[in-house]
HTML snippet that shows the backbone in 3Dmol.js (N, CA, C, O; Angstrom):
<script src="https://3Dmol.org/build/3Dmol-min.js"></script>
<div id="view" style="width:600px;height:400px;position:relative"></div>
<script>
const pdb = `
ATOM      1  N   UNK A   1     179.278  99.699 113.874  1.00  0.00           N
ATOM      2  CA  UNK A   1     180.676 100.411 113.962  1.00  0.00           C
ATOM      3  C   UNK A   1     180.652 101.272 114.605  1.00  0.00           C
ATOM      4  O   UNK A   1     179.885 102.232 114.530  1.00  0.00           O
ATOM      5  N   UNK A   2     181.815 101.009 115.646  1.00  0.00           N
ATOM      6  CA  UNK A   2     182.249 101.943 116.743  1.00  0.00           C
ATOM      7  C   UNK A   2     183.305 102.978 115.992  1.00  0.00           C
ATOM      8  O   UNK A   2     184.283 102.469 115.444  1.00  0.00           O
ATOM      9  N   UNK A   3     183.134 104.449 115.949  1.00  0.00           N
ATOM     10  CA  UNK A   3     184.269 105.426 115.529  1.00  0.00           C
ATOM     11  C   UNK A   3     185.164 105.304 116.580  1.00  0.00           C
ATOM     12  O   UNK A   3     186.326 105.105 116.226  1.00  0.00           O
ATOM     13  N   UNK A   4     184.978 105.360 117.639  1.00  0.00           N
ATOM     14  CA  UNK A   4     186.360 105.076 119.285  1.00  0.00           C
ATOM     15  C   UNK A   4     187.238 104.169 118.523  1.00  0.00           C
ATOM     16  O   UNK A   4     188.425 104.378 118.273  1.00  0.00           O
ATOM     17  N   UNK A   5     186.422 102.969 118.121  1.00  0.00           N
ATOM     18  CA  UNK A   5     186.892 101.370 117.812  1.00  0.00           C
ATOM     19  C   UNK A   5     188.446 101.858 116.839  1.00  0.00           C
ATOM     20  O   UNK A   5     189.644 101.870 117.122  1.00  0.00           O
ATOM     21  N   UNK A   6     187.692 102.198 115.681  1.00  0.00           N
ATOM     22  CA  UNK A   6     188.494 102.322 114.447  1.00  0.00           C
ATOM     23  C   UNK A   6     189.149 103.497 114.954  1.00  0.00           C
ATOM     24  O   UNK A   6     190.281 103.221 115.349  1.00  0.00           O
ATOM     25  N   UNK A   7     188.848 104.685 115.082  1.00  0.00           N
ATOM     26  CA  UNK A   7     190.084 104.987 115.691  1.00  0.00           C
ATOM     27  C   UNK A   7     191.005 104.548 116.444  1.00  0.00           C
ATOM     28  O   UNK A   7     192.135 104.761 116.003  1.00  0.00           O
ATOM     29  N   UNK A   8     190.934 103.885 117.651  1.00  0.00           N
ATOM     30  CA  UNK A   8     192.005 102.815 118.324  1.00  0.00           C
ATOM     31  C   UNK A   8     192.796 102.288 117.081  1.00  0.00           C
ATOM     32  O   UNK A   8     194.011 102.458 116.984  1.00  0.00           O
ATOM     33  N   UNK A   9     192.294 101.851 116.443  1.00  0.00           N
ATOM     34  CA  UNK A   9     192.880 100.933 115.739  1.00  0.00           C
ATOM     35  C   UNK A   9     193.598 101.333 115.296  1.00  0.00           C
ATOM     36  O   UNK A   9     194.696 100.919 115.666  1.00  0.00           O
ATOM     37  N   UNK A  10     193.602 102.488 114.117  1.00  0.00           N
ATOM     38  CA  UNK A  10     193.853 102.743 113.295  1.00  0.00           C
ATOM     39  C   UNK A  10     195.426 103.770 114.156  1.00  0.00           C
ATOM     40  O   UNK A  10     196.209 104.463 113.506  1.00  0.00           O
ATOM     41  N   UNK A  11     195.473 103.601 115.366  1.00  0.00           N
ATOM     42  CA  UNK A  11     196.432 104.469 116.037  1.00  0.00           C
ATOM     43  C   UNK A  11     197.121 103.370 116.710  1.00  0.00           C
ATOM     44  O   UNK A  11     197.843 103.826 117.597  1.00  0.00           O
ATOM     45  N   UNK A  12     197.177 102.017 116.622  1.00  0.00           N
ATOM     46  CA  UNK A  12     197.961 100.905 117.319  1.00  0.00           C
ATOM     47  C   UNK A  12     199.310 100.671 115.928  1.00  0.00           C
ATOM     48  O   UNK A  12     199.455 100.951 114.738  1.00  0.00           O
ATOM     49  N   UNK A  13     200.031 100.013 116.994  1.00  0.00           N
ATOM     50  CA  UNK A  13     201.567  99.337 115.526  1.00  0.00           C
ATOM     51  C   UNK A  13     201.804  97.968 116.150  1.00  0.00           C
ATOM     52  O   UNK A  13     202.647  97.748 117.020  1.00  0.00           O
ATOM     53  N   UNK A  14     200.949  97.041 115.601  1.00  0.00           N
ATOM     54  CA  UNK A  14     201.320  95.508 115.859  1.00  0.00           C
ATOM     55  C   UNK A  14     202.072  95.385 115.060  1.00  0.00           C
ATOM     56  O   UNK A  14     202.075  96.198 114.136  1.00  0.00           O
ATOM     57  N   UNK A  15     203.070  94.258 115.093  1.00  0.00           N
ATOM     58  CA  UNK A  15     204.100  93.842 114.619  1.00  0.00           C
ATOM     59  C   UNK A  15     204.176  93.565 112.589  1.00  0.00           C
ATOM     60  O   UNK A  15     205.106  93.425 111.794  1.00  0.00           O
ATOM     61  N   UNK A  16     202.901  93.596 112.481  1.00  0.00           N
ATOM     62  CA  UNK A  16     203.291  92.861 111.158  1.00  0.00           C
ATOM     63  C   UNK A  16     201.567  93.803 110.298  1.00  0.00           C
ATOM     64  O   UNK A  16     200.589  94.130 110.971  1.00  0.00           O
ATOM     65  N   UNK A  17     201.691  94.009 108.838  1.00  0.00           N
ATOM     66  CA  UNK A  17     200.572  94.735 108.174  1.00  0.00           C
ATOM     67  C   UNK A  17     199.276  94.042 108.712  1.00  0.00           C
ATOM     68  O   UNK A  17     198.460  94.514 109.504  1.00  0.00           O
ATOM     69  N   UNK A  18     199.270  92.716 108.056  1.00  0.00           N
ATOM     70  CA  UNK A  18     198.255  91.316 108.272  1.00  0.00           C
ATOM     71  C   UNK A  18     197.539  91.553 109.608  1.00  0.00           C
ATOM     72  O   UNK A  18     196.340  91.824 109.671  1.00  0.00           O
ATOM     73  N   UNK A  19     198.183  91.460 110.457  1.00  0.00           N
ATOM     74  CA  UNK A  19     197.611  91.588 111.841  1.00  0.00           C
ATOM     75  C   UNK A  19     196.801  93.275 112.093  1.00  0.00           C
ATOM     76  O   UNK A  19     195.787  93.478 112.760  1.00  0.00           O
ATOM     77  N   UNK A  20     197.851  94.600 111.123  1.00  0.00           N
ATOM     78  CA  UNK A  20     196.691  96.016 111.162  1.00  0.00           C
ATOM     79  C   UNK A  20     195.526  95.342 110.302  1.00  0.00           C
ATOM     80  O   UNK A  20     194.937  94.737 111.198  1.00  0.00           O
ATOM     81  N   UNK A  21     195.033  95.148 109.478  1.00  0.00           N
ATOM     82  CA  UNK A  21     194.768  94.550 108.834  1.00  0.00           C
ATOM     83  C   UNK A  21     193.097  93.884 109.308  1.00  0.00           C
ATOM     84  O   UNK A  21     191.949  94.207 109.006  1.00  0.00           O
ATOM     85  N   UNK A  22     193.940  92.390 110.538  1.00  0.00           N
ATOM     86  CA  UNK A  22     192.971  92.062 111.400  1.00  0.00           C
ATOM     87  C   UNK A  22     192.473  92.643 112.116  1.00  0.00           C
ATOM     88  O   UNK A  22     191.347  92.260 112.431  1.00  0.00           O
ATOM     89  N   UNK A  23     193.083  94.013 112.840  1.00  0.00           N
ATOM     90  CA  UNK A  23     192.581  94.679 113.993  1.00  0.00           C
ATOM     91  C   UNK A  23     190.987  95.346 113.337  1.00  0.00           C
ATOM     92  O   UNK A  23     189.802  95.090 113.549  1.00  0.00           O
ATOM     93  N   UNK A  24     191.847  96.458 112.321  1.00  0.00           N
ATOM     94  CA  UNK A  24     191.128  97.125 111.540  1.00  0.00           C
ATOM     95  C   UNK A  24     189.809  96.661 111.432  1.00  0.00           C
ATOM     96  O   UNK A  24     188.828  97.203 111.941  1.00  0.00           O
ATOM     97  N   UNK A  25     189.821  95.316 110.535  1.00  0.00           N
ATOM     98  CA  UNK A  25     188.314  94.626 110.647  1.00  0.00           C
ATOM     99  C   UNK A  25     187.706  94.477 111.667  1.00  0.00           C
ATOM    100  O   UNK A  25     186.709  95.176 111.846  1.00  0.00           O
ATOM    101  N   UNK A  26     188.020  93.737 112.435  1.00  0.00           N
ATOM    102  CA  UNK A  26     187.623  93.995 113.775  1.00  0.00           C
ATOM    103  C   UNK A  26     186.801  95.029 114.563  1.00  0.00           C
ATOM    104  O   UNK A  26     185.686  94.924 115.073  1.00  0.00           O
ATOM    105  N   UNK A  27     187.668  96.060 114.518  1.00  0.00           N
ATOM    106  CA  UNK A  27     187.223  97.667 114.641  1.00  0.00           C
ATOM    107  C   UNK A  27     185.990  98.114 114.018  1.00  0.00           C
ATOM    108  O   UNK A  27     185.267  98.950 114.560  1.00  0.00           O
ATOM    109  N   UNK A  28     185.667  97.458 112.629  1.00  0.00           N
ATOM    110  CA  UNK A  28     184.763  97.753 111.688  1.00  0.00           C
ATOM    111  C   UNK A  28     183.736  97.519 112.664  1.00  0.00           C
ATOM    112  O   UNK A  28     182.942  98.400 112.993  1.00  0.00           O
ATOM    113  N   UNK A  29     183.726  95.658 113.421  1.00  0.00           N
ATOM    114  CA  UNK A  29     182.655  95.580 113.514  1.00  0.00           C
ATOM    115  C   UNK A  29     182.243  95.549 114.918  1.00  0.00           C
ATOM    116  O   UNK A  29     181.232  95.016 115.377  1.00  0.00           O
ATOM    117  N   UNK A  30     183.172  96.198 115.548  1.00  0.00           N
ATOM    118  CA  UNK A  30     182.921  96.430 116.956  1.00  0.00           C
ATOM    119  C   UNK A  30     181.936  97.200 117.640  1.00  0.00           C
ATOM    120  O   UNK A  30     181.156  97.814 116.911  1.00  0.00           O
ATOM    121  N   UNK A  31     181.791  97.311 118.880  1.00  0.00           N
ATOM    122  CA  UNK A  31     180.301  97.949 119.281  1.00  0.00           C
ATOM    123  C   UNK A  31     181.292  99.223 120.294  1.00  0.00           C
ATOM    124  O   UNK A  31     182.519  99.283 120.368  1.00  0.00           O
ATOM    125  N   UNK A  32     180.413 100.004 120.882  1.00  0.00           N
ATOM    126  CA  UNK A  32     181.356 100.805 121.264  1.00  0.00           C
ATOM    127  C   UNK A  32     181.985 100.499 122.484  1.00  0.00           C
ATOM    128  O   UNK A  32     182.565 101.305 123.211  1.00  0.00           O
ATOM    129  N   UNK A  33     181.860  99.465 122.644  1.00  0.00           N
ATOM    130  CA  UNK A  33     182.519  99.188 124.835  1.00  0.00           C
ATOM    131  C   UNK A  33     184.139  97.737 123.378  1.00  0.00           C
ATOM    132  O   UNK A  33     185.040  96.975 123.730  1.00  0.00           O
ATOM    133  N   UNK A  34     183.686  98.079 122.145  1.00  0.00           N
ATOM    134  CA  UNK A  34     185.260  97.390 121.612  1.00  0.00           C
ATOM    135  C   UNK A  34     185.039  95.764 121.244  1.00  0.00           C
ATOM    136  O   UNK A  34     185.850  94.951 120.799  1.00  0.00           O
ATOM    137  N   UNK A  35     183.229  95.564 121.704  1.00  0.00           N
ATOM    138  CA  UNK A  35     183.461  93.715 121.530  1.00  0.00           C
ATOM    139  C   UNK A  35     182.659  93.485 119.821  1.00  0.00           C
ATOM    140  O   UNK A  35     181.903  94.283 119.267  1.00  0.00           O
ATOM    141  N   UNK A  36     183.010  92.503 119.440  1.00  0.00           N
ATOM    142  CA  UNK A  36     182.423  91.928 118.455  1.00  0.00           C
ATOM    143  C   UNK A  36     182.891  90.413 118.252  1.00  0.00           C
ATOM    144  O   UNK A  36     183.818  89.823 118.808  1.00  0.00           O
ATOM    145  N   UNK A  37     181.763  89.843 117.062  1.00  0.00           N
ATOM    146  CA  UNK A  37     182.033  88.458 117.160  1.00  0.00           C
ATOM    147  C   UNK A  37     182.050  88.502 115.438  1.00  0.00           C
ATOM    148  O   UNK A  37     181.519  89.214 114.585  1.00  0.00           O
ATOM    149  N   UNK A  38     183.126  87.123 115.436  1.00  0.00           N
ATOM    150  CA  UNK A  38     183.508  87.077 113.804  1.00  0.00           C
ATOM    151  C   UNK A  38     183.602  85.781 113.434  1.00  0.00           C
ATOM    152  O   UNK A  38     182.884  85.152 114.212  1.00  0.00           O
ATOM    153  N   UNK A  39     184.130  85.015 112.621  1.00  0.00           N
ATOM    154  CA  UNK A  39     184.035  83.940 112.351  1.00  0.00           C
ATOM    155  C   UNK A  39     185.472  83.923 111.228  1.00  0.00           C
ATOM    156  O   UNK A  39     185.669  84.759 110.347  1.00  0.00           O
ATOM    157  N   UNK A  40     186.492  82.565 111.601  1.00  0.00           N
ATOM    158  CA  UNK A  40     187.528  82.680 110.433  1.00  0.00           C
ATOM    159  C   UNK A  40     187.772  82.921 109.318  1.00  0.00           C
ATOM    160  O   UNK A  40     188.712  83.319 108.631  1.00  0.00           O
ATOM    161  N   UNK A  41     186.086  82.413 109.165  1.00  0.00           N
ATOM    162  CA  UNK A  41     185.982  82.628 107.185  1.00  0.00           C
ATOM    163  C   UNK A  41     185.601  83.901 106.708  1.00  0.00           C
ATOM    164  O   UNK A  41     185.664  84.355 105.565  1.00  0.00           O
ATOM    165  N   UNK A  42     185.135  84.483 107.914  1.00  0.00           N
ATOM    166  CA  UNK A  42     184.251  86.160 108.084  1.00  0.00           C
ATOM    167  C   UNK A  42     185.781  86.606 107.268  1.00  0.00           C
ATOM    168  O   UNK A  42     186.167  86.823 106.119  1.00  0.00           O
ATOM    169  N   UNK A  43     186.434  86.577 108.898  1.00  0.00           N
ATOM    170  CA  UNK A  43     188.228  87.981 108.823  1.00  0.00           C
ATOM    171  C   UNK A  43     189.022  87.462 107.722  1.00  0.00           C
ATOM    172  O   UNK A  43     189.648  88.323 107.104  1.00  0.00           O
ATOM    173  N   UNK A  44     189.170  86.031 107.254  1.00  0.00           N
ATOM    174  CA  UNK A  44     189.625  85.630 105.880  1.00  0.00           C
ATOM    175  C   UNK A  44     189.154  86.102 105.069  1.00  0.00           C
ATOM    176  O   UNK A  44     190.047  86.751 104.523  1.00  0.00           O
ATOM    177  N   UNK A  45     187.740  86.320 104.252  1.00  0.00           N
ATOM    178  CA  UNK A  45     186.876  86.538 103.347  1.00  0.00           C
ATOM    179  C   UNK A  45     186.712  88.429 102.835  1.00  0.00           C
ATOM    180  O   UNK A  45     186.346  89.098 101.869  1.00  0.00           O
ATOM    181  N   UNK A  46     187.247  88.607 104.191  1.00  0.00           N
ATOM    182  CA  UNK A  46     187.003  90.458 103.801  1.00  0.00           C
ATOM    183  C   UNK A  46     188.721  90.813 103.641  1.00  0.00           C
ATOM    184  O   UNK A  46     189.164  91.613 102.817  1.00  0.00           O
ATOM    185  N   UNK A  47     189.350  90.223 104.379  1.00  0.00           N
ATOM    186  CA  UNK A  47     190.687  91.018 104.338  1.00  0.00           C
ATOM    187  C   UNK A  47     191.576  90.100 103.336  1.00  0.00           C
ATOM    188  O   UNK A  47     192.792  90.248 103.218  1.00  0.00           O
ATOM    189  N   UNK A  48     190.960  89.318 102.765  1.00  0.00           N
ATOM    190  CA  UNK A  48     191.670  88.687 101.403  1.00  0.00           C
ATOM    191  C   UNK A  48     192.818  87.998 102.133  1.00  0.00           C
ATOM    192  O   UNK A  48     193.926  88.217 101.642  1.00  0.00           O
ATOM    193  N   UNK A  49     192.775  87.179 103.250  1.00  0.00           N
ATOM    194  CA  UNK A  49     193.880  86.110 104.054  1.00  0.00           C
ATOM    195  C   UNK A  49     193.627  84.846 103.508  1.00  0.00           C
ATOM    196  O   UNK A  49     193.151  84.768 102.375  1.00  0.00           O
ATOM    197  N   UNK A  50     193.841  84.005 104.060  1.00  0.00           N
ATOM    198  CA  UNK A  50     193.806  82.431 104.154  1.00  0.00           C
ATOM    199  C   UNK A  50     193.107  82.591 105.538  1.00  0.00           C
ATOM    200  O   UNK A  50     193.408  83.633 106.120  1.00  0.00           O
ATOM    201  N   UNK A  51     192.129  81.667 106.255  1.00  0.00           N
ATOM    202  CA  UNK A  51     192.246  80.962 107.328  1.00  0.00           C
ATOM    203  C   UNK A  51     193.427  81.307 108.524  1.00  0.00           C
ATOM    204  O   UNK A  51     193.540  82.196 109.367  1.00  0.00           O
ATOM    205  N   UNK A  52     194.283  80.060 108.114  1.00  0.00           N
ATOM    206  CA  UNK A  52     195.351  79.982 108.978  1.00  0.00           C
ATOM    207  C   UNK A  52     196.743  80.700 109.132  1.00  0.00           C
ATOM    208  O   UNK A  52     197.744  80.414 109.790  1.00  0.00           O
ATOM    209  N   UNK A  53     196.399  81.866 108.181  1.00  0.00           N
ATOM    210  CA  UNK A  53     197.172  83.378 108.357  1.00  0.00           C
ATOM    211  C   UNK A  53     196.624  84.612 109.076  1.00  0.00           C
ATOM    212  O   UNK A  53     197.216  85.578 109.558  1.00  0.00           O
ATOM    213  N   UNK A  54     195.042  84.239 108.995  1.00  0.00           N
ATOM    214  CA  UNK A  54     193.958  84.964 110.112  1.00  0.00           C
ATOM    215  C   UNK A  54     194.134  84.692 111.390  1.00  0.00           C
ATOM    216  O   UNK A  54     193.806  85.490 112.269  1.00  0.00           O
ATOM    217  N   UNK A  55     194.733  83.402 111.658  1.00  0.00           N
ATOM    218  CA  UNK A  55     194.598  82.844 113.186  1.00  0.00           C
ATOM    219  C   UNK A  55     196.265  82.986 113.437  1.00  0.00           C
ATOM    220  O   UNK A  55     196.594  82.950 114.623  1.00  0.00           O
ATOM    221  N   UNK A  56     197.069  83.103 112.704  1.00  0.00           N
ATOM    222  CA  UNK A  56     198.519  83.691 113.612  1.00  0.00           C
ATOM    223  C   UNK A  56     198.445  85.117 113.682  1.00  0.00           C
ATOM    224  O   UNK A  56     198.888  85.721 114.660  1.00  0.00           O
ATOM    225  N   UNK A  57     197.809  85.808 112.517  1.00  0.00           N
ATOM    226  CA  UNK A  57     197.221  87.349 112.916  1.00  0.00           C
ATOM    227  C   UNK A  57     196.817  88.140 114.243  1.00  0.00           C
ATOM    228  O   UNK A  57     197.036  89.220 114.792  1.00  0.00           O
ATOM    229  N   UNK A  58     195.969  86.749 114.465  1.00  0.00           N
ATOM    230  CA  UNK A  58     195.167  86.760 115.780  1.00  0.00           C
ATOM    231  C   UNK A  58     195.829  86.625 117.217  1.00  0.00           C
ATOM    232  O   UNK A  58     195.826  87.309 118.240  1.00  0.00           O
ATOM    233  N   UNK A  59     196.360  85.508 116.845  1.00  0.00           N
ATOM    234  CA  UNK A  59     197.418  85.080 117.734  1.00  0.00           C
ATOM    235  C   UNK A  59     198.538  86.013 118.761  1.00  0.00           C
ATOM    236  O   UNK A  59     198.789  86.265 119.939  1.00  0.00           O
ATOM    237  N   UNK A  60     198.960  86.284 117.415  1.00  0.00           N
ATOM    238  CA  UNK A  60     200.496  87.464 117.467  1.00  0.00           C
ATOM    239  C   UNK A  60     199.409  88.930 117.894  1.00  0.00           C
ATOM    240  O   UNK A  60     200.316  89.747 118.050  1.00  0.00           O
ATOM    241  N   UNK A  61     197.998  89.802 118.189  1.00  0.00           N
ATOM    242  CA  UNK A  61     197.460  90.180 118.415  1.00  0.00           C
ATOM    243  C   UNK A  61     196.708  90.198 120.049  1.00  0.00           C
ATOM    244  O   UNK A  61     196.116  90.963 120.810  1.00  0.00           O
ATOM    245  N   UNK A  62     197.037  89.257 119.987  1.00  0.00           N
ATOM    246  CA  UNK A  62     196.303  88.510 121.609  1.00  0.00           C
ATOM    247  C   UNK A  62     197.332  88.493 122.278  1.00  0.00           C
ATOM    248  O   UNK A  62     197.375  88.922 123.431  1.00  0.00           O
ATOM    249  N   UNK A  63     198.373  87.971 121.627  1.00  0.00           N
ATOM    250  CA  UNK A  63     200.007  87.507 122.659  1.00  0.00           C
ATOM    251  C   UNK A  63     200.318  89.525 122.930  1.00  0.00           C
ATOM    252  O   UNK A  63     200.415  89.910 124.095  1.00  0.00           O
ATOM    253  N   UNK A  64     200.401  90.267 122.111  1.00  0.00           N
ATOM    254  CA  UNK A  64     200.681  91.962 122.430  1.00  0.00           C
ATOM    255  C   UNK A  64     199.467  92.634 122.788  1.00  0.00           C
ATOM    256  O   UNK A  64     199.216  93.763 122.366  1.00  0.00           O
ATOM    257  N   UNK A  65     198.630  91.935 123.618  1.00  0.00           N
ATOM    258  CA  UNK A  65     197.231  92.919 124.448  1.00  0.00           C
ATOM    259  C   UNK A  65     196.717  93.601 123.450  1.00  0.00           C
ATOM    260  O   UNK A  65     196.437  94.769 123.721  1.00  0.00           O
ATOM    261  N   UNK A  66     196.463  93.169 122.171  1.00  0.00           N
ATOM    262  CA  UNK A  66     195.461  94.219 121.683  1.00  0.00           C
ATOM    263  C   UNK A  66     194.074  93.732 121.484  1.00  0.00           C
ATOM    264  O   UNK A  66     193.215  94.504 121.059  1.00  0.00           O
ATOM    265  N   UNK A  67     193.760  92.277 121.815  1.00  0.00           N
ATOM    266  CA  UNK A  67     192.323  92.029 121.900  1.00  0.00           C
ATOM    267  C   UNK A  67     192.751  91.184 122.874  1.00  0.00           C
ATOM    268  O   UNK A  67     193.894  91.082 123.322  1.00  0.00           O
ATOM    269  N   UNK A  68     191.342  90.318 123.311  1.00  0.00           N
ATOM    270  CA  UNK A  68     191.339  89.647 123.891  1.00  0.00           C
ATOM    271  C   UNK A  68     190.120  88.440 123.461  1.00  0.00           C
ATOM    272  O   UNK A  68     188.938  88.711 123.673  1.00  0.00           O
ATOM    273  N   UNK A  69     190.509  87.108 122.848  1.00  0.00           N
ATOM    274  CA  UNK A  69     189.335  86.388 121.909  1.00  0.00           C
ATOM    275  C   UNK A  69     188.969  85.037 122.983  1.00  0.00           C
ATOM    276  O   UNK A  69     189.620  84.324 123.745  1.00  0.00           O
ATOM    277  N   UNK A  70     187.339  85.171 122.491  1.00  0.00           N
ATOM    278  CA  UNK A  70     187.176  83.886 123.461  1.00  0.00           C
ATOM    279  C   UNK A  70     186.098  83.497 122.947  1.00  0.00           C
ATOM    280  O   UNK A  70     185.024  83.960 122.563  1.00  0.00           O
ATOM    281  N   UNK A  71     187.028  81.832 123.087  1.00  0.00           N
ATOM    282  CA  UNK A  71     186.439  80.508 121.767  1.00  0.00           C
ATOM    283  C   UNK A  71     184.839  80.172 122.305  1.00  0.00           C
ATOM    284  O   UNK A  71     184.543  79.865 123.460  1.00  0.00           O
ATOM    285  N   UNK A  72     184.059  80.290 121.352  1.00  0.00           N
ATOM    286  CA  UNK A  72     182.706  80.065 120.858  1.00  0.00           C
ATOM    287  C   UNK A  72     182.492  78.271 121.386  1.00  0.00           C
ATOM    288  O   UNK A  72     183.364  77.404 121.321  1.00  0.00           O
ATOM    289  N   UNK A  73     181.370  78.142 121.787  1.00  0.00           N
ATOM    290  CA  UNK A  73     181.228  76.372 121.878  1.00  0.00           C
ATOM    291  C   UNK A  73     181.613  76.139 120.039  1.00  0.00           C
ATOM    292  O   UNK A  73     181.848  76.835 119.051  1.00  0.00           O
ATOM    293  N   UNK A  74     181.478  74.618 120.434  1.00  0.00           N
ATOM    294  CA  UNK A  74     182.275  74.795 118.531  1.00  0.00           C
ATOM    295  C   UNK A  74     180.405  74.572 118.348  1.00  0.00           C
ATOM    296  O   UNK A  74     179.839  73.857 119.175  1.00  0.00           O
ATOM    297  N   UNK A  75     179.706  75.144 117.386  1.00  0.00           N
ATOM    298  CA  UNK A  75     178.572  74.174 117.608  1.00  0.00           C
ATOM    299  C   UNK A  75     178.498  73.445 115.329  1.00  0.00           C
ATOM    300  O   UNK A  75     177.921  72.433 114.931  1.00  0.00           O
ATOM    301  N   UNK A  76     179.270  74.431 114.497  1.00  0.00           N
ATOM    302  CA  UNK A  76     179.090  73.978 113.659  1.00  0.00           C
ATOM    303  C   UNK A  76     180.727  75.157 113.056  1.00  0.00           C
ATOM    304  O   UNK A  76     181.171  76.182 113.573  1.00  0.00           O
ATOM    305  N   UNK A  77     181.205  74.359 111.780  1.00  0.00           N
ATOM    306  CA  UNK A  77     182.799  74.425 111.244  1.00  0.00           C
ATOM    307  C   UNK A  77     182.756  75.964 111.370  1.00  0.00           C
ATOM    308  O   UNK A  77     183.917  76.349 111.509  1.00  0.00           O
ATOM    309  N   UNK A  78     181.535  77.430 111.381  1.00  0.00           N
ATOM    310  CA  UNK A  78     182.035  78.371 111.509  1.00  0.00           C
ATOM    311  C   UNK A  78     181.290  79.176 112.426  1.00  0.00           C
ATOM    312  O   UNK A  78     180.793  80.292 112.274  1.00  0.00           O
ATOM    313  N   UNK A  79     181.306  78.331 113.499  1.00  0.00           N
ATOM    314  CA  UNK A  79     180.980  79.660 114.864  1.00  0.00           C
ATOM    315  C   UNK A  79     181.655  80.191 115.037  1.00  0.00           C
ATOM    316  O   UNK A  79     182.801  79.747 115.103  1.00  0.00           O
ATOM    317  N   UNK A  80     181.337  81.605 115.237  1.00  0.00           N
ATOM    318  CA  UNK A  80     181.819  83.142 115.248  1.00  0.00           C
ATOM    319  C   UNK A  80     182.390  83.002 117.315  1.00  0.00           C
ATOM    320  O   UNK A  80     181.842  82.713 118.379  1.00  0.00           O
ATOM    321  N   UNK A  81     183.606  83.376 116.887  1.00  0.00           N
ATOM    322  CA  UNK A  81     184.366  84.222 118.528  1.00  0.00           C
ATOM    323  C   UNK A  81     184.157  85.209 118.958  1.00  0.00           C
ATOM    324  O   UNK A  81     183.891  86.012 118.063  1.00  0.00           O
ATOM    325  N   UNK A  82     184.117  85.792 120.305  1.00  0.00           N
ATOM    326  CA  UNK A  82     184.175  86.894 120.349  1.00  0.00           C
ATOM    327  C   UNK A  82     184.971  87.037 120.848  1.00  0.00           C
ATOM    328  O   UNK A  82     185.646  86.267 121.531  1.00  0.00           O
ATOM    329  N   UNK A  83     185.136  88.750 120.462  1.00  0.00           N
ATOM    330  CA  UNK A  83     186.398  89.645 120.490  1.00  0.00           C
ATOM    331  C   UNK A  83     186.467  90.675 121.113  1.00  0.00           C
ATOM    332  O   UNK A  83     185.566  91.509 121.027  1.00  0.00           O
ATOM    333  N   UNK A  84     187.820  90.906 122.076  1.00  0.00           N
ATOM    334  CA  UNK A  84     187.138  92.425 122.799  1.00  0.00           C
ATOM    335  C   UNK A  84     188.537  92.951 122.418  1.00  0.00           C
ATOM    336  O   UNK A  84     189.575  92.289 122.425  1.00  0.00           O
ATOM    337  N   UNK A  85     188.386  94.363 122.054  1.00  0.00           N
ATOM    338  CA  UNK A  85     189.766  95.257 121.668  1.00  0.00           C
ATOM    339  C   UNK A  85     190.073  96.256 122.560  1.00  0.00           C
ATOM    340  O   UNK A  85     189.485  97.337 122.535  1.00  0.00           O
ATOM    341  N   UNK A  86     191.200  95.914 123.578  1.00  0.00           N
ATOM    342  CA  UNK A  86     191.885  96.841 124.434  1.00  0.00           C
ATOM    343  C   UNK A  86     191.857  97.793 124.113  1.00  0.00           C
ATOM    344  O   UNK A  86     192.960  98.340 124.122  1.00  0.00           O
ATOM    345  N   UNK A  87     191.124  98.325 123.810  1.00  0.00           N
ATOM    346  CA  UNK A  87     190.865 100.163 123.957  1.00  0.00           C
ATOM    347  C   UNK A  87     191.298 100.668 124.960  1.00  0.00           C
ATOM    348  O   UNK A  87     191.174 101.879 125.145  1.00  0.00           O
TER     349      UNK A  87
END
`;
const viewer = $3Dmol.createViewer("view");
viewer.addModel(pdb, "pdb");
viewer.setStyle({}, {cartoon: {color: "spectrum"}});
viewer.zoomTo();
viewer.render();
</script>
């Protein structure tokens, strides 16, 4: 967990509360450089949202330059993506 990433996430104002929740969840998992890996299933479970809602909010966060998402090679249904929070 990175205190800097968490503090940064709390200070951000995405358009929806769901996007804020996803951002906080990713920040909670981030290293000091704001990077982490997570699956849609993990994020959905932690945030109590559906996977489709999680991906909708991730797209919003990426569109508005809160994060950059790098899709990993799909080895299984639950392959983790890499996220870089734009601290």
